[in-house]
N, C-alpha and C positions, 0 to 999 in steps of 0.2 A: 790380292784377297785382303779383305779387312778383319783386324782381329778385334775380338771384343774382349774388354778387360773384366773379368769376374770381381777383382778388388773395386770397382766403382760403386759408390754407397746408391741404393736404389732412392729415386725420389718419391716423394709421396707422404702419407700418414701411416704411424704405426698402428698396429691394433689397440694399444693401449689409450692412443690418441682419440680414435675414433670412439671407443667405449665411452671415454669421458664426454667427449660431445654428445654421444648419444643420452647419457645421463643426465646432463644439463638440458638438454631439449625436453627430456621426460619429465623433469621437475617443473620447466616453464609451462609446458603443455598441462600438466595437473593443477598448476597454479592457475591458469588462464581459464580452464573447464571450472574450477571452483569458484573464481570470481565472477563469472558469466552466470552461474547459478544463483548466486548471492544477489547480483543486479536483477536478474528476471524476477526474483521474489519480492524485492524491494518495489520494482516497478508494479506488480500486481498489488501490493500493499497500498501504494501511493494511488493506484486508481481507484481501488477499494474507498479510501478515505475521501478522494476528491468527490465520486459519486454520492458517497454516504453525505458528505456536506452539502450539496445540492438539494439532495432529498430532506435533509433537516432545515435547511434555509426555506425552502417552499412550505414545509409544515409550520414553521414559525411564522412566515409573513402571512399565511391562510388563516391562523389564530389571533394574528394581529387585527387582520381587517375583518373579522367576524362581528357580528352585531354584540354577541353576548360573550363574556370571557370563558373560555373552553374550562370543562371540569376534568376531573380524572377520568377518563375512558378507556375503552379497551385498545390495545395495539391495532395498528390498520398496515394493511399490507398495501405496498407501493411499488408499481414496476419502474424502472430506471434504469438505462444502460445495459439492457438485456439481463437484468437480474432482479429478483423480488428482495424487497427490504421490509423489514418490520419497523414501524415508527410508533413510538411510545411517548406521548405528552402528559407532563406533569406540571399544573398551575398552583402556585403557592402566594398565599398574601405577602405584602412587604410591610414594613413598618410605616412607610408613607402611604396615606390613603389614596387610592385611586389607581393605585398601581399593583401589578401582580409580576411575578418572576415565572417565566416559562422555560421549562426545561425539555428538550427534545432528545430522545435517545434513538440511535438508528443502527439496528443489527441486520445481518444477512439471515435470510429465511432459513431455519432449522438450526441457529446457533443462538446461545443463551447470553453471551458477552457481547456489548454493543460494540460498532466498528468505531462510532463517534457520539459524543454527547455534545450539544449545543444549548446554551443558555442565552436567554433573551429577557425582554420586559416589554409589557402591555400598558398603555396608559388607558382607562376606561373613560373616554370623553363622552360626555352626554350633552 
């Protein structure tokens, strides 16, 4: 008959070791969730800025190829990237004759603050 010794130490983790390990995992998991939220919000912001840049470049290029220099006009709605953008164009004279400074501001529909402002120049070639 085999005898078991009660005095042999049990093998495995103690309750305190398990609780410490769970606490470390909880801290790591909360940090990971927080960082993934920050990453996704930065990704959406970068996507907005990229699409707004394309909209602004298109508006700037259209104003450069127009026959007459653009004047201050009311904002225009543009659809791109599944969103509606509000494009405002301002033209200012420069100290150099024959050149105009163009400033394009692009905002999301329903928002007042522009996502992006792009500045370019137009030469009046006759």
